[in-house]
C-alpha positions as CSV (number, residue, x, y, z in Angstrom):
1,X,-45.0,18.9,-58.8
2,X,-46.8,21.2,-56.3
3,X,-49.5,18.7,-55.7
4,X,-47.2,16.7,-53.3
5,X,-46.3,19.8,-51.3
6,X,-49.5,21.8,-50.8
7,X,-49.2,25.0,-48.8
8,X,-48.6,26.0,-45.2
9,X,-48.2,29.2,-43.2
10,X,-44.7,30.5,-43.7
11,X,-42.6,30.8,-40.6
12,X,-39.7,33.1,-39.8
13,X,-36.5,32.2,-38.0
14,X,-38.2,32.5,-34.6
15,X,-41.0,30.1,-35.8
16,X,-43.6,33.0,-35.9
17,X,-46.0,33.3,-38.8
18,X,-44.8,35.6,-41.5
19,X,-47.3,38.4,-42.1
20,X,-47.5,40.5,-45.4
21,X,-47.6,44.3,-45.4
22,X,-51.4,44.1,-45.8
23,X,-51.8,41.9,-42.7
24,X,-52.4,38.6,-44.4
25,X,-50.4,35.5,-43.6
26,X,-47.7,34.6,-46.0
27,X,-48.0,31.0,-47.3
28,X,-45.3,28.6,-48.4
29,X,-45.7,27.1,-51.9
30,X,-44.3,24.1,-53.7
31,X,-41.0,22.6,-52.4
32,X,-40.7,25.5,-50.0
33,X,-43.4,23.8,-48.0
34,X,-41.4,20.5,-47.9
35,X,-38.2,22.4,-46.9
36,X,-40.0,24.1,-44.0
37,X,-41.5,20.8,-42.9
38,X,-38.1,19.2,-42.7
39,X,-36.6,22.2,-40.8
40,X,-39.5,21.9,-38.3
41,X,-38.9,18.1,-37.9
42,X,-35.3,18.7,-37.2
43,X,-36.1,21.4,-34.6
44,X,-38.9,19.4,-32.9
45,X,-37.9,16.9,-30.3
46,X,-39.1,13.4,-31.3
47,X,-42.5,12.5,-29.7
48,X,-43.4,15.9,-28.3
49,X,-46.0,16.7,-30.9
50,X,-49.1,15.1,-29.2
51,X,-51.0,14.5,-32.4
52,X,-48.0,13.0,-34.3
53,X,-45.7,11.1,-32.0
54,X,-43.4,10.0,-34.9
55,X,-42.6,13.6,-35.9
56,X,-39.4,15.2,-34.9
57,X,-35.8,14.3,-34.2
58,X,-33.3,13.4,-31.5
59,X,-30.9,16.1,-32.7
60,X,-30.8,17.9,-29.3
61,X,-29.6,14.6,-27.6
62,X,-26.2,15.0,-29.4
63,X,-25.4,18.5,-28.2
64,X,-23.6,17.5,-25.0
65,X,-21.8,14.5,-26.5
66,X,-18.1,14.5,-27.1
67,X,-17.1,15.1,-30.7
68,X,-15.6,11.9,-32.0
69,X,-16.1,9.8,-35.1
70,X,-18.9,7.7,-33.5
71,X,-20.9,10.6,-32.3
72,X,-20.5,12.6,-35.5
73,X,-21.7,9.5,-37.5
74,X,-24.7,8.9,-35.1
75,X,-25.7,12.6,-35.3
76,X,-25.5,12.6,-39.1
77,X,-27.6,9.4,-39.2
78,X,-30.2,10.9,-36.9
79,X,-30.5,13.9,-39.3
80,X,-30.8,11.6,-42.3
81,X,-33.4,9.5,-40.5
82,X,-35.4,12.6,-39.8
83,X,-35.3,13.8,-43.4
84,X,-36.1,10.3,-44.7
85,X,-39.4,10.3,-42.7
86,X,-40.8,13.0,-45.0
87,X,-42.8,11.0,-47.6
88,X,-41.8,13.6,-50.3
89,X,-38.1,12.8,-50.0
90,X,-36.4,10.4,-52.4
91,X,-35.3,7.6,-50.1
92,X,-31.5,7.3,-50.2
93,X,-30.9,10.9,-51.4
94,X,-30.6,12.2,-47.9
95,X,-27.2,12.9,-46.4
96,X,-25.7,14.9,-43.6
97,X,-22.1,16.1,-42.9
98,X,-20.9,17.7,-39.6
99,X,-18.9,20.8,-40.5
100,X,-17.9,21.9,-37.0
101,X,-18.4,20.5,-33.5
102,X,-16.9,21.9,-30.2
103,X,-18.0,22.7,-26.7
104,X,-20.3,25.6,-27.9
105,X,-22.3,23.5,-30.3
106,X,-22.2,22.1,-33.8
107,X,-22.8,23.1,-37.4
108,X,-24.0,20.6,-40.0
109,X,-25.1,20.5,-43.6
110,X,-27.9,18.3,-44.8
111,X,-29.0,17.6,-48.4
112,X,-31.8,15.6,-50.1
113,X,-34.0,15.4,-53.2
114,X,-37.7,15.6,-53.4
115,X,-39.7,13.3,-55.6
116,X,-40.2,14.7,-59.1
117,X,-37.7,17.5,-58.5
118,X,-34.6,17.5,-60.6
119,X,-32.3,19.3,-58.1
120,X,-31.1,18.9,-54.6
121,X,-32.1,20.9,-51.6
122,X,-29.8,21.7,-48.7
123,X,-29.8,23.1,-45.3
124,X,-26.9,24.3,-43.2
125,X,-27.8,24.7,-39.5
126,X,-26.2,25.2,-36.1
127,X,-27.2,23.8,-32.8
128,X,-25.8,25.5,-29.7
129,X,-25.0,24.1,-26.2
130,X,-28.6,24.9,-25.0
131,X,-30.1,22.9,-27.9
132,X,-31.3,25.9,-29.8
133,X,-31.1,25.5,-33.6
134,X,-30.7,28.2,-36.2
135,X,-30.5,28.3,-39.9
136,X,-27.0,29.3,-41.0
137,X,-27.4,29.5,-44.8
138,X,-30.3,31.0,-46.7
139,X,-30.7,30.9,-50.5
140,X,-34.1,31.5,-52.0
141,X,-33.3,30.4,-55.6
142,X,-35.2,27.2,-56.0
143,X,-34.0,26.6,-59.5
144,X,-30.3,27.3,-58.9
145,X,-29.2,23.7,-58.3
146,X,-29.4,24.0,-54.5
147,X,-31.9,25.7,-52.2
148,X,-31.7,26.5,-48.5
149,X,-34.1,28.1,-46.1
């Protein structure tokens, strides 16, 4: 299973590298790497990564939109499209639901399955009126049926 995920430098909520007590960088491992990659794709504006123009999402474009059924659906589809671009995700397993949306921002829940992993991963996140995204739910139990970061 870990062969499709590799490792990466683990990032904290402010996207800074996590450092262990001994001064070494903390690394992600297994599906944790994939979850972090999806979180980064959702937070990165599409096309701004100069060496990977297809990486990222248009999630910030939806912040100023009026909350109606069309915009909620379009936002959810953008989140799903972004998740689907990760080659480790089982195509068709990705979904997104808007939990709250008002003038101050929105909260959404996304879920997906990775290839060769028997449980679903999920992420609950909020986007405020300035376009800043933050993780709302954290659960570090990868074998407990759902995992968030």
